[in-house]
C-alpha positions in Angstrom: 0.0 0.0 -0.1 2.7 2.3 0.8 4.1 1.9 -2.8 0.9 2.4 -4.6 -0.1 5.7 -2.8 1.7 8.7 -4.4 2.9 11.4 -2.3 0.3 14.1 -3.3 -2.5 11.5 -2.4 -1.1 10.8 1.1 -0.8 14.4 1.7 -4.5 15.0 0.7 -5.4 12.2 3.0 -3.2 13.6 5.8 -5.0 17.3 5.4 -8.3 15.6 6.1 -7.0 13.7 9.3 -8.5 15.4 12.6 -6.0 17.5 14.4 -5.7 15.0 17.3 -2.5 13.6 18.9 -3.4 10.2 18.5 -3.8 10.8 14.6 -0.5 12.5 14.6 1.3 9.6 16.3 -0.3 6.8 14.2 0.6 8.3 11.1 4.3 9.2 12.2 5.1 5.8 13.4 4.2 4.3 9.9 7.4 5.0 8.2 9.9 8.0 7.6 8.2 8.9 4.5 4.8 9.2 6.0 6.2 11.3 8.9 7.7 13.7 6.2 4.5 14.0 4.1 2.5 14.6 7.0 4.6 17.4 8.4 5.0 18.7 4.8 1.0 18.7 4.7 0.4 20.3 7.8 -1.0 24.0 7.6 -1.4 24.5 11.4 0.9 24.1 14.1 0.8 24.9 18.1 4.0 25.0 20.2 4.7 25.7 23.8 8.1 26.0 25.0 10.6 27.1 27.7 12.4 30.3 27.2 16.2 29.1 26.6 18.6 30.2 24.2 18.7 26.6 22.5 14.9 27.2 21.6 16.0 29.4 18.7 18.0 27.0 17.1 15.5 24.2 17.9 12.7 26.1 16.4 14.4 27.0 13.3 15.2 23.4 12.6 11.5 22.3 13.4 9.7 25.0 11.2 12.0 23.7 8.4 10.0 20.4 8.3 6.5 22.5 7.9 7.1 24.2 4.5 3.0 24.6 4.2 2.1 26.3 7.5 -0.5 29.0 7.1 -1.3 29.1 11.0 1.2 29.1 14.0 0.7 29.5 17.5 3.8 30.1 19.7 3.2 30.1 23.5 5.5 30.4 26.6 4.9 27.5 29.1 6.9 29.2 31.9 5.5 32.7 32.8 7.6 32.8 35.9 10.7 33.4 34.0 12.5 36.5 34.4 15.3 38.4 32.7 18.0 40.8 34.0 16.8 43.4 31.9 14.0 44.7 29.6 16.6 44.8 26.7 17.9 41.1 26.9 14.2 39.6 27.0 13.2 41.8 24.0 16.0 40.7 22.2 15.2 36.8 22.8 11.6 37.4 21.7 12.6 39.4 18.6 15.1 36.5 17.6 12.2 34.2 17.9 10.0 36.3 15.7 12.9 36.5 13.3 12.9 32.7 13.1 9.3 32.6 12.3 9.6 35.4 9.6 12.3 33.8 7.9 10.6 30.2 8.2 7.2 30.6 7.5 6.4 33.2 4.5 3.0 31.6 3.9 1.6 32.5 7.2 -2.1 34.0 7.4 -2.7 33.6 11.1 0.3 34.1 13.9 -0.3 33.9 17.7 3.0 34.8 19.1 2.6 35.0 23.0 6.3 34.1 23.9 7.0 37.9 25.3 6.9 41.5 24.3 8.5 42.2 20.9 9.9 45.6 19.3 8.3 47.5 16.7 11.3 46.7 14.2 10.9 43.3 14.5 7.2 43.7 13.5 8.1 45.7 10.6 10.6 43.1 9.6 7.5 40.5 10.0 5.5 42.6 7.6 8.2 42.3 5.0 8.6 38.6 5.0 5.0 37.5 5.7 2.9 39.8 3.8 -0.3 37.4 3.6 -0.8 37.8 7.4 -4.3 38.4 7.9 -4.5 37.8 11.7 -1.8 38.5 14.4 -1.6 38.0 18.4 1.2 39.7 19.9 2.6 41.2 23.1 3.9 45.0 23.4 5.6 46.6 26.0 5.3 50.3 27.1 5.4 52.9 25.5 2.8 51.9 22.8 3.3 52.4 19.2 0.7 51.5 16.7 1.9 52.8 13.4 3.5 49.5 12.3 0.0 47.9 11.7 -0.1 50.1 8.6 2.6 47.8 7.2 0.5 44.6 7.2 -1.7 45.3 4.3 -4.0 42.3 4.7 -4.7 42.4 8.3 -8.2 41.9 9.4 -7.6 40.6 13.1 -5.4 42.1 15.5 -4.8 41.2 19.5 -2.4 43.1 21.3 -1.4 42.2 25.0 0.4 45.1 26.8 3.1 44.0 29.4 4.0 46.0 32.3 7.6 46.0 31.6 9.1 49.3 32.4 11.6 51.3 30.3 11.6 53.2 27.0 12.5 51.5 23.8 15.2 53.8 22.1 15.2 52.0 18.9 11.9 53.5 17.7 13.0 57.1 17.7 12.0 57.4 14.2 8.7 55.7 14.5 6.5 57.8 16.5 4.1 58.5 13.7 1.3 57.4 15.8 1.5 60.5 18.1 1.2 62.8 15.1 -2.2 64.0 14.9 -1.8 64.6 11.3 -0.4 61.3 9.9 -3.7 59.2 9.8 -3.9 56.2 7.8 -6.9 54.2 7.6 -6.5 50.3 7.4 -8.7 47.2 7.1 -8.9 46.2 10.6 -12.0 44.2 11.4 -11.5 42.7 14.5 -9.6 44.3 17.6 -8.6 42.9 21.1 -6.5 45.0 23.5 -5.6 43.9 27.0 -4.1 45.9 29.8 -4.4 49.6 28.3 -4.1 52.1 30.9 -5.0 55.8 31.3 -1.6 57.1 30.2 -0.9 55.2 27.2 -0.7 57.6 24.3 -1.2 56.8 20.7 -4.3 54.6 21.3 -6.6 57.4 20.0 -4.6 57.0 16.7 -5.7 53.5 16.6 -9.3 54.3 17.1 -9.5 57.1 14.5 -8.0 54.7 11.7 -10.3 51.6 12.9 -13.3 52.7 10.6 -14.2 49.3 9.5 -14.3 47.7 12.9 -16.8 44.9 13.4 -15.6 43.5 16.5 -14.0 44.8 19.6 -12.6 43.1 22.7 -11.1 44.9 25.9 -9.7 42.9 28.6 -8.3 44.2 31.9 -8.4 47.8 30.5 -8.3 50.8 33.1 -9.0 53.1 30.1 -9.2 53.4 26.4 -6.3 55.4 26.1 -5.2 58.9 27.1 -7.5 62.1 27.7 -8.5 62.3 23.9 -9.1 58.8 23.1 -12.9 58.6 23.9 -13.5 61.5 21.3 -11.6 59.3 18.7 -13.1 56.2 19.9 -16.7 57.3 18.6 -15.1 57.3 15.1 -14.6 53.6 15.2 -17.7 52.1 16.9 -20.3 53.3 14.5 -20.3 50.2 12.3 -19.5 47.8 15.4 -21.3 44.7 15.5 -19.3 42.7 18.3 -18.3 44.1 21.7 -16.7 42.0 24.6 -15.6 43.8 28.0 -14.0 41.6 30.4 -12.5 43.0 33.7 -12.7 46.7 32.6 -15.2 48.2 35.3 -13.4 51.7 35.0 -14.4 52.0 31.3 -17.6 50.0 31.0 -20.3 53.0 31.6 -18.2 55.2 29.1 -18.0 52.6 26.4 -21.8 51.5 26.7 -22.7 55.2 26.8 -21.0 55.8 23.6 -22.3 52.6 22.1 -26.1 53.5 23.0 -25.6 57.0 21.6 -23.5 56.2 18.2 -24.1 52.4 17.3 -27.2 51.2 15.7 -25.6 48.0 14.3 -24.3 46.0 17.4 -26.0 42.5 17.5 -23.6 40.7 20.3 -22.8 42.0 23.7 -20.5 40.6 26.2 -19.7 42.1 29.9 -17.6 40.0 32.5 -16.6 41.1 35.9 -17.3 44.7 36.0 -19.7 47.6 35.4 -22.1 49.5 37.2 -25.7 48.7 37.6 -26.9 52.0 36.5 -24.7 52.2 33.4 -26.0 48.7 32.0 -29.3 49.5 32.9 -29.2 52.7 30.8 -27.8 50.9 28.0 -30.2 48.2 27.7 -32.9 50.8 28.1 -31.7 53.4 25.4 -29.7 51.5 22.8 -31.1 51.6 19.4 -29.6 48.3 18.2 -31.4 45.2 17.5 -29.0 42.7 19.8 -29.4 39.3 19.1 -26.9 38.0 21.6 -26.1 39.1 25.5 -23.7 37.4 27.5 -23.2 38.7 31.2 -21.2 37.6 34.0 -22.0 40.1 36.7 -22.4 38.5 40.1 -23.2 41.9 41.9 -24.2 44.0 39.2 -27.1 42.1 37.7 -30.7 42.3 39.0 -34.3 42.0 37.9 -34.4 45.6 36.7 -31.9 44.6 33.8 -33.8 41.3 33.1 -37.0 43.7 32.7 -35.5 46.2 30.7 -34.2 43.2 28.2 -37.8 41.9 28.1 -39.0 45.5 27.1 -36.4 46.7 24.8 -34.5 43.6 23.4 -37.4 41.3 22.3 -35.5 40.3 19.5 -32.5 38.5 21.6 -31.9 35.0 20.3 -29.0 34.1 22.8 -29.0 34.9 26.6 -26.2 33.7 28.7 -25.8 34.5 32.6 -23.3 33.3 34.7 -23.3 33.6 38.5 -26.3 35.8 38.6 -26.5 36.1 42.4 -29.2 38.8 42.6 -31.5 37.6 40.0 -34.6 35.9 41.1 -37.1 33.6 39.3 -39.6 36.3 38.7 -37.2 38.2 36.7 -36.3 35.1 34.6 -40.0 34.0 33.9 -40.9 37.7 32.8 -37.8 37.3 30.5 -39.1 33.9 29.3 -42.5 35.3 28.4 -41.1 38.1 26.6 -38.7 36.3 24.3 -40.9 33.2 23.8 -40.7 33.5 20.2 -37.0 34.4 19.7 -34.6 32.9 22.3 -32.7 29.8 20.9 -30.1 30.0 23.3 -30.1 29.8 27.0 -27.2 29.5 29.4 -27.7 29.7 33.1 -24.2 28.8 34.4 -23.7 28.6 38.4 -26.9 30.5 39.0 -28.4 29.4 42.4 -31.6 30.7 41.3 -32.0 27.4 39.2 -31.7 25.5 42.6 -33.4 27.8 44.8 -36.6 28.3 43.1 -38.4 24.9 42.4 -40.5 25.0 39.2 -38.6 27.9 37.5 -37.0 25.5 34.9 -40.6 23.9 34.2 -42.0 27.5 33.5 -38.8 28.5 31.2 -39.3 25.3 29.3 -42.9 26.0 28.6 -42.3 29.4 27.4 -39.0 28.9 25.7 -40.3 26.1 23.2 -37.8 27.4 20.4 -34.6 26.7 22.3 -31.9 25.1 20.3 -29.1 25.0 22.7 -29.2 25.0 26.5 -26.5 25.1 29.2 -27.1 24.6 32.7 -23.4 23.9 33.6 -22.2 24.0 37.3 -25.5 24.1 39.0 -24.3 21.5 41.4 -27.5 20.7 43.1 -29.8 20.6 40.4 -32.0 17.5 40.7 -33.3 15.1 37.9 -36.8 16.2 38.8 -36.4 19.9 37.9 -34.1 19.3 34.9 -36.7 16.8 33.5 -39.5 19.2 34.1 -38.0 21.7 31.7 -36.6 19.0 29.3 -40.0 17.5 28.3 -40.9 20.9 26.6 -37.7 21.4 24.9 -38.0 19.1 22.0 -35.8 21.1 19.6 -32.7 20.8 21.1 -29.3 20.2 19.4 -26.9 21.1 22.0 -27.1 20.5 25.8 -24.4 21.3 28.5 -24.6 19.6 32.1 -20.9 20.0 33.0 -20.5 20.0 36.7 -24.3 19.2 37.6 -23.0 16.7 40.3 -26.6 15.4 41.4 -28.0 14.5 38.1 -28.2 10.7 37.6 -29.1 8.0 34.9 -32.9 9.1 35.1 -31.7 12.4 33.6 -30.0 10.7 30.4 -32.7 8.4 30.1 -35.1 11.6 29.6 -32.8 13.1 27.3 -32.7 10.3 24.9 -36.3 10.0 25.1 -37.2 13.6 24.4 -34.2 15.2 22.8 -34.3 13.2 19.5 -32.6 15.9 17.5 -29.6 16.2 20.1 -26.3 16.4 18.3 -24.0 17.5 21.1 -23.8 16.7 24.9 -21.5 17.7 27.7 -21.9 15.4 30.9 -18.4 15.8 32.1 -17.9 15.9 36.0 -21.3 14.3 36.7 -20.6 11.5 39.1 -24.2 10.6 39.5 -24.0 9.4 35.8 -22.4 6.0 35.4 -21.0 4.1 32.6 -24.2 2.1 32.1 -26.2 4.9 31.7 -23.9 6.4 29.1 -24.1 3.1 27.1 -27.8 3.5 26.9 -27.7 6.9 26.0 -25.2 6.5 23.0 -27.4 3.5 21.7 -30.7 5.7 22.0 -29.5 9.0 20.6 -29.9 8.8 16.7 -28.7 12.4 15.7 -25.6 12.5 18.4 -22.3 13.4 16.9 -20.4 14.9 19.8 -20.1 13.8 23.5 -17.8 15.1 26.4 -17.4 12.8 29.1 -14.8 11.2 31.2 -12.8 8.4 29.6 -13.4 5.9 32.7 -17.2 6.2 31.9 -16.9 4.8 28.4 -17.6 1.0 28.2 -16.3 -1.2 25.1 -20.0 -1.2 24.1 -20.1 2.8 24.2 -17.0 3.0 22.2 -17.9 0.5 19.7 -21.2 2.5 19.0 -19.8 5.6 19.1 -17.2 4.6 16.4 -20.0 2.9 14.4 -22.3 6.1 14.6 -19.3 8.5 13.9 -19.8 10.0 17.4 -16.8 12.4 18.3 -15.9 11.6 22.1 -13.8 14.0 23.8 -12.7 13.9 27.8 -11.7 17.6 28.0 
């Protein structure tokens, strides 16, 4: 067989294999020829490494075996490593980036989270890898953004700002981002910024030139730049469709206010761990956009008032995700269920004690939300079979169900799922000790549409594995 199959055919087969360690190991052990062809056919590679001088030579040698890479991820596995000075660490990471530049000219996606790199190394990267459409990289202060213009194909940019002190002298001639007259609009559609502080200059230049932005993510940001950045920020949000704010308490209200006033295209909003009750309530009550997805993790800032405002002003909502909503009651959720009965297709109530605190709540939600396709009740540790099943009997259209960490559910719940949810394609029952191997076996045999299942290896019997393979069910234990 090895002699019959030509190189091109083998490579095409390898490209279609799932990207799992078992598949990689199975192929590489057949022969040296298969190993070389498998490597040459790989278009995506993810690596973790320790920051040691030998890594540079090893990385260069390793990448030479993968000439077809279009996607590369490099992540430092030891975050505790320190260097004697900023310049020495930056020089090491710059050298690594130079190895990538010289070895992977066909890259379209690069995730380089080894450490902060310099502007000059990014300019070199833009010349060597001119097809890059997505970049994730770390920078140290002071921040300069004009290098973004050098990547003509760039659509997605994710920047992590390090707290390294010091001034990078090598960029003396690259301070264009501070010059108000040198604007250069580029084609970024997705932007993620992490760690921005109030005294970070140049961010306003970035806002002014991101006029095609569709998705914005802010993580652990104390500000969106220096004093004039908010006025520039308005210029980039008019066409925004997706917004994520994670741990950005000091800027949430200002950002949401400007969105409510200037953006009518937003369809997805995520706010985690930060914000004021009044600011969020005002946004929900006054926004002009047709919001489709709302994802909130606000343990001490989300109340029934917000849910009532959603019921009044966001009746087209198709996805609602709530995590750790300690102050929400059953009354608020029932009102929401009634208002969104014809539109809501995805509901997540993750670690929400109201699910366990108020008997009959899930049954009422199930009766109102008959259009549900996806349901996530993960980490409601005291959720009982009776309460869960009372909701499930009304949810005949479910295709995805997540019950991870629901520790008191038993085999009875799985039997009910298999009888009620005939369209179910994906299920997550990890960390559910009340569900045992025999129940899983029955479940696999009796779910005709099941294609994905997340569960512990120890709960898969020989029969379960055989049927999963026969029915082409992807089983993962992560």
